[in-house]
C-alpha positions as CSV (number, residue, x, y, z in Angstrom):
1,M,-33.6,134.7,22.7
2,S,-35.1,135.1,19.1
3,E,-38.4,136.7,18.7
4,D,-40.1,133.6,17.2
5,A,-38.7,131.3,19.8
6,V,-41.0,129.4,22.0
7,V,-39.8,129.4,25.6
8,L,-40.1,126.1,27.7
9,V,-42.0,126.5,30.9
10,I,-41.4,123.7,33.4
11,V,-43.9,123.6,36.1
12,D,-43.0,121.8,39.4
13,G,-46.5,120.1,39.9
14,A,-46.0,119.0,43.4
15,N,-44.7,122.3,44.5
16,V,-47.2,124.3,42.8
17,V,-50.2,122.2,44.0
18,G,-48.9,122.2,47.6
19,S,-48.7,126.1,47.5
20,V,-52.5,126.5,48.1
21,P,-54.0,124.7,51.2
22,D,-57.1,123.9,49.2
23,G,-57.5,120.1,50.4
24,W,-55.3,119.0,47.6
25,W,-53.9,116.1,49.7
26,R,-57.1,114.3,49.7
27,D,-56.9,114.0,46.0
28,R,-53.5,114.5,44.5
29,R,-54.4,113.2,41.0
30,G,-57.5,115.5,41.0
31,A,-55.5,118.5,42.1
32,A,-52.6,117.8,39.4
33,E,-55.5,117.6,36.8
34,R,-57.0,120.9,37.8
35,L,-53.4,122.4,37.9
36,R,-52.8,121.0,34.3
37,D,-56.3,122.4,33.0
38,S,-55.5,126.0,34.3
39,L,-52.1,125.9,32.6
40,V,-53.6,125.6,29.2
41,P,-54.0,129.4,28.4
42,Y,-50.4,129.9,29.4
43,A,-49.3,128.0,26.4
44,R,-50.9,130.4,24.0
45,D,-50.8,133.6,26.1
46,G,-47.4,133.2,28.0
47,L,-46.7,134.1,31.6
48,P,-46.9,137.5,33.0
49,G,-44.0,139.4,31.6
50,L,-43.2,136.8,29.1
51,P,-45.3,136.5,26.0
52,G,-46.6,133.4,24.4
53,P,-46.5,131.0,23.0
54,A,-44.9,128.7,25.4
55,R,-44.3,125.0,25.6
56,I,-45.7,124.1,29.0
57,V,-44.4,120.8,30.7
58,L,-46.0,119.9,33.9
59,V,-43.8,117.6,35.9
60,V,-45.7,115.2,38.2
61,E,-44.8,112.5,40.6
62,G,-46.4,110.0,43.2
63,A,-50.0,109.7,43.1
64,A,-50.3,112.2,40.2
65,R,-48.3,110.1,37.8
66,G,-51.4,108.8,35.9
67,V,-52.4,112.5,34.9
68,E,-52.6,112.7,31.0
69,S,-51.3,115.5,28.7
70,V,-53.8,117.8,27.1
71,P,-53.5,120.1,24.1
72,G,-51.1,122.9,25.3
73,V,-49.7,121.1,28.3
74,E,-47.5,118.1,28.2
75,V,-47.5,116.1,31.3
76,A,-44.1,114.4,32.2
77,P,-44.3,111.9,35.0
78,A,-41.2,111.6,37.2
79,P,-40.1,107.9,37.5
80,G,-38.3,108.9,40.7
81,S,-37.7,112.6,42.0
82,G,-39.6,115.4,40.3
83,D,-36.7,117.6,41.1
84,D,-34.3,115.3,39.1
85,L,-36.6,115.4,36.0
86,I,-37.1,119.0,36.2
87,A,-33.4,119.7,36.4
88,G,-32.7,117.3,33.5
89,L,-35.3,119.1,31.3
90,A,-33.8,122.3,32.3
91,A,-30.5,121.3,31.3
92,A,-31.6,119.9,28.0
93,A,-33.5,123.1,27.1
94,A,-32.3,124.9,24.2
95,P,-30.6,128.1,25.2
96,E,-31.9,130.2,22.5
97,H,-35.4,129.3,23.4
98,G,-35.0,130.0,27.0
99,C,-36.3,128.1,30.2
100,V,-38.6,129.0,33.0
101,V,-39.3,126.8,36.0
102,V,-42.1,127.4,38.2
103,T,-41.3,126.5,41.7
104,A,-40.8,127.8,45.3
105,D,-38.3,125.2,45.9
106,R,-35.0,126.9,46.9
107,G,-32.7,123.9,46.3
108,L,-34.3,123.2,42.9
109,R,-34.1,126.8,42.0
110,H,-30.3,126.7,42.6
111,R,-30.0,123.6,40.5
112,V,-31.9,124.9,37.4
113,E,-30.4,128.3,37.6
114,A,-26.8,126.7,37.2
115,Y,-28.3,125.6,33.7
116,G,-29.3,129.1,32.7
117,A,-33.2,128.7,33.6
118,R,-35.1,131.5,35.0
119,C,-37.2,130.8,38.1
120,V,-40.4,132.2,39.1
121,G,-42.9,131.3,41.9
122,P,-46.2,129.5,42.1
123,R,-48.3,132.5,42.1
124,T,-47.1,133.1,38.5
125,V,-49.6,130.4,37.5
126,R,-51.9,130.4,40.7
127,P,-53.3,133.8,41.6
């Protein structure tokens, strides 16, 4: 990866939101919006151990599909399976820029690692 490359960070919204039992199930869209807003600093600063800037893509599905993008975080609504969209984004990522997927889903991790993506858990973005 070149020094001036911007890494692509794909966040599995449903998995990360679901990693904290804070009542997210009562307002899935609101939970996705709170996650989106908490991701903004990572676009500038990067992830722990991965300096910024980063291109952050939050993949949402189901009731969270109406969440809008904000400066620093692109929201990608999955027309079907969020995992399929995440795998497709990882497959299309420019190898010279790198790709990190934030998820705890083991099956998804195996899929995206086959495309060269690095995986980190939800605690990376949700302390």
